[in-house]
Structures are given as structure tokens and as C-alpha cells.
C-alpha positions as CSV (number, residue, x, y, z in Angstrom):
1,X,-54.7,13.7,-205.3
2,X,-56.3,13.0,-208.7
3,X,-54.5,12.2,-211.9
4,X,-56.1,13.7,-215.1
5,X,-55.3,12.3,-218.6
6,X,-56.7,14.3,-221.4
7,X,-56.7,14.2,-225.2
8,X,-57.1,17.8,-226.2
9,X,-57.7,19.2,-229.7
10,X,-54.6,21.2,-230.7
11,X,-56.6,24.4,-231.1
12,X,-57.6,24.2,-227.4
13,X,-54.4,23.0,-225.8
14,X,-53.2,26.5,-224.9
15,X,-56.5,27.3,-223.2
16,X,-56.5,24.0,-221.3
17,X,-52.9,24.5,-220.1
18,X,-53.8,28.1,-219.0
19,X,-56.8,26.7,-217.1
20,X,-54.7,24.0,-215.4
21,X,-51.9,26.5,-214.5
22,X,-54.4,29.0,-213.0
23,X,-56.2,26.4,-210.9
24,X,-54.8,26.2,-207.4
25,X,-53.9,22.7,-206.3
26,X,-52.6,21.5,-209.7
27,X,-49.1,20.2,-210.4
28,X,-47.1,17.7,-212.5
29,X,-48.3,19.2,-215.8
30,X,-47.1,17.4,-218.9
31,X,-48.0,18.3,-222.5
32,X,-47.1,15.9,-225.3
33,X,-48.0,17.6,-228.7
34,X,-49.6,15.3,-231.3
35,X,-49.1,12.2,-229.1
36,X,-52.8,11.1,-229.3
37,X,-54.0,9.1,-232.3
38,X,-57.7,8.2,-231.5
39,X,-59.0,10.8,-231.3
40,X,-56.1,12.8,-232.6
41,X,-54.7,15.6,-230.5
42,X,-52.3,16.5,-227.8
43,X,-51.9,14.4,-224.7
44,X,-52.1,16.5,-221.5
45,X,-51.4,15.1,-218.1
46,X,-51.6,16.7,-214.7
47,X,-52.3,16.0,-211.0
48,X,-54.8,18.0,-209.0
49,X,-55.8,18.1,-205.4
50,X,-59.3,16.5,-204.9
51,X,-60.5,19.8,-203.4
52,X,-59.8,21.6,-206.7
53,X,-60.9,18.7,-209.0
54,X,-64.5,19.7,-209.5
55,X,-63.7,23.2,-210.5
56,X,-61.0,22.1,-213.0
57,X,-63.3,19.4,-214.5
58,X,-66.0,22.0,-214.9
59,X,-63.6,24.3,-216.7
60,X,-62.3,21.6,-219.0
61,X,-65.9,20.6,-220.0
62,X,-66.6,24.2,-220.8
63,X,-63.8,23.9,-223.4
64,X,-65.7,20.9,-224.8
65,X,-62.7,18.7,-224.3
66,X,-65.0,15.9,-223.2
67,X,-66.9,16.1,-226.5
68,X,-64.0,16.5,-229.0
69,X,-61.3,14.7,-227.0
70,X,-61.4,12.9,-223.7
71,X,-60.9,13.4,-220.0
72,X,-60.0,10.5,-217.7
73,X,-59.7,10.8,-213.9
74,X,-57.9,8.4,-211.6
75,X,-57.4,8.4,-207.9
76,X,-53.7,8.5,-206.8
77,X,-53.2,6.1,-203.9
78,X,-49.6,7.2,-203.3
79,X,-47.7,10.3,-204.5
80,X,-44.2,10.9,-203.3
81,X,-43.7,14.5,-204.3
82,X,-43.1,17.6,-202.3
83,X,-44.8,19.6,-205.1
84,X,-47.9,17.4,-204.7
85,X,-47.8,18.0,-201.0
86,X,-47.6,21.7,-201.6
87,X,-50.5,21.6,-204.1
88,X,-52.7,19.9,-201.6
89,X,-51.9,22.5,-199.0
90,X,-52.7,25.3,-201.5
91,X,-56.1,23.9,-202.4
92,X,-59.0,25.1,-200.2
93,X,-60.8,22.9,-197.8
94,X,-60.2,19.2,-197.0
95,X,-60.1,16.3,-199.5
96,X,-62.8,14.4,-197.5
97,X,-65.2,17.3,-197.8
98,X,-64.8,17.8,-201.6
99,X,-67.5,16.4,-203.9
100,X,-66.5,15.4,-207.4
101,X,-69.9,15.9,-209.1
102,X,-68.9,14.4,-212.4
103,X,-67.5,11.3,-210.6
104,X,-70.7,11.0,-208.5
105,X,-72.9,11.3,-211.6
106,X,-70.9,8.7,-213.4
107,X,-71.0,6.3,-210.5
108,X,-74.7,6.7,-209.9
109,X,-75.4,6.4,-213.6
110,X,-73.7,3.0,-213.7
111,X,-75.2,1.8,-210.4
112,X,-78.7,2.9,-211.3
113,X,-79.0,1.3,-214.7
114,X,-81.5,-1.5,-214.9
115,X,-79.7,-4.7,-216.0
116,X,-80.0,-8.4,-215.7
117,X,-77.2,-8.4,-213.0
118,X,-79.0,-5.8,-211.0
119,X,-82.3,-7.7,-211.1
120,X,-80.5,-10.9,-210.3
121,X,-78.9,-9.4,-207.1
122,X,-82.3,-8.0,-206.1
123,X,-84.1,-11.3,-206.5
124,X,-81.4,-13.3,-204.8
125,X,-81.2,-10.8,-201.9
126,X,-85.0,-10.9,-201.5
127,X,-85.0,-14.7,-201.5
128,X,-82.3,-14.9,-198.9
129,X,-84.4,-12.4,-196.8
130,X,-87.5,-14.6,-197.3
131,X,-85.6,-17.5,-195.7
132,X,-84.6,-15.2,-192.9
133,X,-88.2,-14.1,-192.4
134,X,-89.6,-17.7,-192.2
135,X,-86.7,-18.9,-189.9
136,X,-86.7,-15.7,-187.8
137,X,-83.0,-15.6,-188.5
138,X,-81.4,-12.1,-188.1
139,X,-78.1,-13.3,-189.7
140,X,-79.9,-14.1,-192.9
141,X,-81.7,-10.8,-192.9
142,X,-78.4,-8.9,-192.4
143,X,-76.8,-11.0,-195.2
144,X,-79.7,-10.1,-197.6
145,X,-79.4,-6.4,-196.7
146,X,-75.7,-6.5,-197.7
147,X,-76.4,-8.3,-201.0
148,X,-79.2,-5.9,-202.1
149,X,-78.0,-3.4,-204.7
150,X,-80.9,-0.9,-204.2
151,X,-78.8,2.0,-202.8
152,X,-77.3,2.7,-206.2
153,X,-80.7,3.8,-207.7
154,X,-81.5,5.6,-204.5
155,X,-78.3,7.6,-204.8
156,X,-79.1,8.1,-208.5
157,X,-82.4,9.8,-207.6
158,X,-80.7,12.1,-205.0
159,X,-78.0,13.1,-207.4
160,X,-80.5,13.7,-210.2
161,X,-82.6,16.0,-208.0
162,X,-79.6,18.1,-207.0
163,X,-78.1,18.2,-210.5
164,X,-81.5,18.6,-212.1
165,X,-81.0,15.6,-214.4
166,X,-84.4,14.2,-215.3
167,X,-83.0,11.3,-217.4
168,X,-80.9,10.1,-214.4
169,X,-84.0,10.4,-212.1
170,X,-86.2,8.4,-214.5
171,X,-83.5,5.7,-215.0
172,X,-83.0,5.4,-211.3
173,X,-86.8,5.2,-210.5
174,X,-87.3,2.6,-213.2
175,X,-84.5,0.5,-211.7
176,X,-86.0,0.8,-208.2
177,X,-89.6,0.0,-209.3
178,X,-88.8,-2.8,-211.7
179,X,-86.1,-4.3,-209.4
180,X,-88.4,-4.5,-206.4
181,X,-91.4,-5.6,-208.5
182,X,-89.3,-8.4,-210.1
183,X,-87.9,-9.4,-206.7
184,X,-91.3,-9.6,-205.0
185,X,-92.9,-11.6,-207.8
186,X,-89.9,-14.0,-208.0
187,X,-89.9,-14.4,-204.2
188,X,-93.6,-15.0,-204.1
189,X,-93.1,-17.9,-206.6
190,X,-90.1,-19.0,-204.6
191,X,-92.2,-19.0,-201.4
192,X,-94.9,-21.1,-203.0
193,X,-92.3,-23.6,-204.2
194,X,-90.7,-23.8,-200.7
195,X,-94.2,-24.4,-199.2
196,X,-94.8,-27.2,-201.7
197,X,-91.5,-28.8,-200.4
198,X,-92.7,-28.3,-196.8
199,X,-89.8,-25.9,-196.1
200,X,-92.0,-22.9,-195.6
201,X,-95.3,-22.8,-193.7
202,X,-98.1,-20.4,-192.8
203,X,-97.5,-21.2,-189.1
204,X,-93.9,-20.0,-189.4
205,X,-95.0,-16.7,-190.9
206,X,-97.7,-16.2,-188.2
207,X,-95.3,-17.1,-185.3
208,X,-94.2,-14.4,-182.9
209,X,-90.8,-14.0,-184.7
210,X,-89.1,-11.6,-182.2
211,X,-86.1,-11.1,-184.4
212,X,-87.9,-10.1,-187.6
213,X,-91.4,-9.0,-186.8
214,X,-90.2,-5.4,-187.0
215,X,-90.0,-5.8,-190.8
216,X,-93.7,-5.5,-191.3
217,X,-94.4,-3.2,-188.4
218,X,-93.2,0.3,-189.4
219,X,-92.8,2.9,-186.6
220,X,-91.2,6.3,-186.2
221,X,-87.8,4.7,-185.6
222,X,-88.0,3.1,-189.1
223,X,-88.1,6.6,-190.6
224,X,-85.4,8.0,-188.3
225,X,-83.0,5.1,-189.2
226,X,-83.7,5.5,-192.9
227,X,-82.9,9.3,-192.6
228,X,-79.6,8.5,-190.8
229,X,-78.7,5.8,-193.3
230,X,-79.4,8.0,-196.2
231,X,-77.1,10.7,-194.9
232,X,-74.3,8.1,-194.1
233,X,-74.7,6.4,-197.5
234,X,-74.5,9.7,-199.4
235,X,-71.4,10.7,-197.5
236,X,-69.8,7.4,-198.2
237,X,-70.3,7.9,-201.9
238,X,-69.1,11.5,-202.1
239,X,-66.0,10.8,-199.9
240,X,-65.3,7.4,-201.5
241,X,-65.7,5.7,-198.1
242,X,-67.1,2.5,-199.5
243,X,-66.7,0.6,-196.3
244,X,-69.3,2.8,-194.7
245,X,-71.8,1.9,-197.5
246,X,-71.8,-1.7,-196.3
247,X,-73.0,-0.5,-192.9
248,X,-75.7,1.6,-194.5
249,X,-76.9,-1.4,-196.5
250,X,-77.5,-3.5,-193.3
251,X,-79.2,-0.7,-191.4
252,X,-82.3,-0.2,-193.5
253,X,-85.3,-2.5,-194.0
254,X,-85.8,-2.4,-197.7
255,X,-85.0,-5.8,-199.1
256,X,-86.3,-7.6,-196.0
257,X,-89.6,-5.7,-196.3
258,X,-90.0,-6.7,-199.9
259,X,-89.3,-10.3,-198.9
260,X,-91.8,-10.3,-196.1
261,X,-94.4,-8.8,-198.5
262,X,-93.7,-11.6,-201.0
263,X,-94.0,-14.4,-198.4
264,X,-97.1,-12.9,-196.9
265,X,-98.6,-12.5,-200.3
266,X,-98.0,-16.1,-201.2
267,X,-100.1,-17.1,-198.1
268,X,-102.8,-14.4,-198.7
269,X,-101.9,-12.5,-195.6
270,X,-102.8,-9.0,-196.8
271,X,-102.1,-7.5,-193.3
272,X,-98.5,-8.4,-193.3
273,X,-98.2,-7.6,-197.0
274,X,-99.5,-4.1,-196.6
275,X,-97.4,-3.5,-193.5
276,X,-94.3,-4.7,-195.3
277,X,-95.1,-2.4,-198.3
278,X,-95.5,0.5,-195.9
279,X,-92.1,-0.3,-194.3
280,X,-90.5,-0.5,-197.7
281,X,-92.0,2.8,-198.9
282,X,-91.1,4.6,-195.6
283,X,-87.4,3.5,-195.9
284,X,-87.1,4.3,-199.6
285,X,-88.6,7.8,-199.0
286,X,-86.4,8.5,-195.9
287,X,-83.2,7.5,-197.7
288,X,-84.0,9.6,-200.8
289,X,-85.0,12.6,-198.7
290,X,-81.9,12.5,-196.5
291,X,-79.6,11.8,-199.4
292,X,-80.9,14.8,-201.4
293,X,-80.7,17.1,-198.4
294,X,-77.1,15.9,-197.7
295,X,-76.0,16.6,-201.2
296,X,-77.6,20.1,-201.1
297,X,-75.8,20.6,-197.7
298,X,-72.5,19.6,-199.1
299,X,-72.9,21.8,-202.2
300,X,-73.7,24.8,-200.0
301,X,-70.9,24.1,-197.6
302,X,-68.3,23.8,-200.4
303,X,-69.5,27.0,-202.0
304,X,-69.3,28.8,-198.7
305,X,-65.7,27.4,-198.1
306,X,-64.6,28.3,-201.6
307,X,-66.1,31.8,-201.4
308,X,-64.4,32.4,-198.0
309,X,-61.1,31.2,-199.4
310,X,-61.3,33.4,-202.5
311,X,-61.8,36.5,-200.3
312,X,-58.6,35.8,-198.3
313,X,-55.5,37.7,-199.3
314,X,-53.0,35.8,-201.4
315,X,-55.4,33.1,-202.5
316,X,-55.1,33.5,-206.2
317,X,-54.0,30.9,-208.7
318,X,-50.5,30.1,-209.6
319,X,-48.8,30.3,-213.0
């Protein structure tokens, strides 16, 4: 269940209440006239099943409540109410299959914004991966993958394509390009410094490295894994399964590829540098392609389920 807290201009309160009451899956409606002060208006509270949340939010935004008032949405971890149980049963589909597009857009907007913190995580993750590359240490590679924040902008691109939001797409692409460029440049300097301290060496880079040589040698499996990871990552975002996102982060060779490119560049090894860049590009493209197709698939599936539900007898809204 979701909890909605709205500040509604008085002239639109009746319309908002009618919309809430006519939306299947809503309950616990509370209206407090004149309770809001900034902005002034009526305070309207309600709970809604996740499956019906996107439709309700779309209707509320059509009333311009988000522009002249406010709409806040919270997840309800526990609701002890037979009416809430009934509302969830009335709503079509399953909660795990529902996509809250407004929530997804908000989350990807925040995660895809270029910031000092984002760049810092990218640089630190790439430096950790550089140590893993030189030491041929798979544990460090996995750790670097988990630290890297690049899936946020990748998800932002996918969401922007599906929602036709060019500004979000541009913001996400800028975060990706600038983040990886800054990380590679900083890690190249880091590698040179570690070499000066005799902690990195060209011999270590040129060694067989059975645990990490795959990083700069892309093959068909690299693309297949990136596609699967893109699907899993997108599903984890739309269904709020954040634990799955960690698994996605450590399954694709993005940050490690950038790290290997930086270390190889510091030693003038253009072969490994180019191979790493190819691996990086292949993984980024695969994730964005799979993520976009997954979102389109979820959108189509949900429309089909909702259309089938509306055609069933007795599936109208409640008053």
C-alpha cells in the first residue's frame, strides 16, 4: 500500500475526492478543510494499493495539484486494516508488477544528477578496481563494482527514452560521460603515482592475470551478461527490490573496464586500453538496451492487464 498526503486548493478538493473515491484500490480517505498553511489549502490523505497508484497520481496531476499544491507519496510497510486488505484485493494485478512511473522518474532524476558525491564514488570505485587489476584480485574487482554508482544514470537514460524526457536523457548521459571521464583521468594519475611508489608495475599489468584478464577482452558473453543485468536492474528499481540491484552492480564490467583502461593508459599500452574501452561501451550499451526494452515490456504488460480487468463484469470503481 501507498500513503498519499496532498495539499489541495479548495476549488479542486471536490474533484480530487471524487477521483480518489472512483479509483479502485483506495481507502482511508481523510479530508481536513483549510488545514494546510504553506501552501494554503485543504489537507487530503488516503491510502491506495500500489497497483492503482500510477493511475491515481496521473489523475491528480491532471488536476494540477502538484503545481498549485503538493503530492507526497510514502510506502506503507505495515497496515493493519481489513479495509486496506480489501482495497488491495480490488485493485487489478499484483503489487510487484506495478510500476509507479512518477516514483521511477523521481528516483532516476536524483540518481542521474552529476554531483561531487557521484564523481567521488566513481573515482574511488575505479581506483579500487585499478588495485584489483594490478593484483589480479577478484575480491577488489567485486568491491569496486558494488561501490560504482553508474547504474543510476543508466536507469535514467532508459526511463527518459520510455517517457520521452529529453532533459532526463541529457542529464543522465552527461553524468555517465563526465563521471567515467573523470574516473579514468583520476585513476591514470593514481596509477602513475602508485608506479612511482613501486606499488604498480608494467610487469603486473602484462602478467597472465587469470582472474581479471576478461576485463579488457570483450566477447559475446560480455554482451549477454550486460543484457541480463540491465533487465534485472530495471526490475529491481520498478519493484523496489533494492537488494537485487547490488547483484546487478557486481555482474557487469563497467567500472573495472574503466580502471583497466586507465592503468593501461598510464603505461602506454594502447591494446589493453582500447580493449577495455570496448568492454565498457559494450556493457553500457547492453544495459541501456535491456533496461529500455524491459520498461517498454512492463508498460505494455500493465496496460494489457488493466484493459482486461476493465472489460471484466463488476470491475468498476467504488464510491
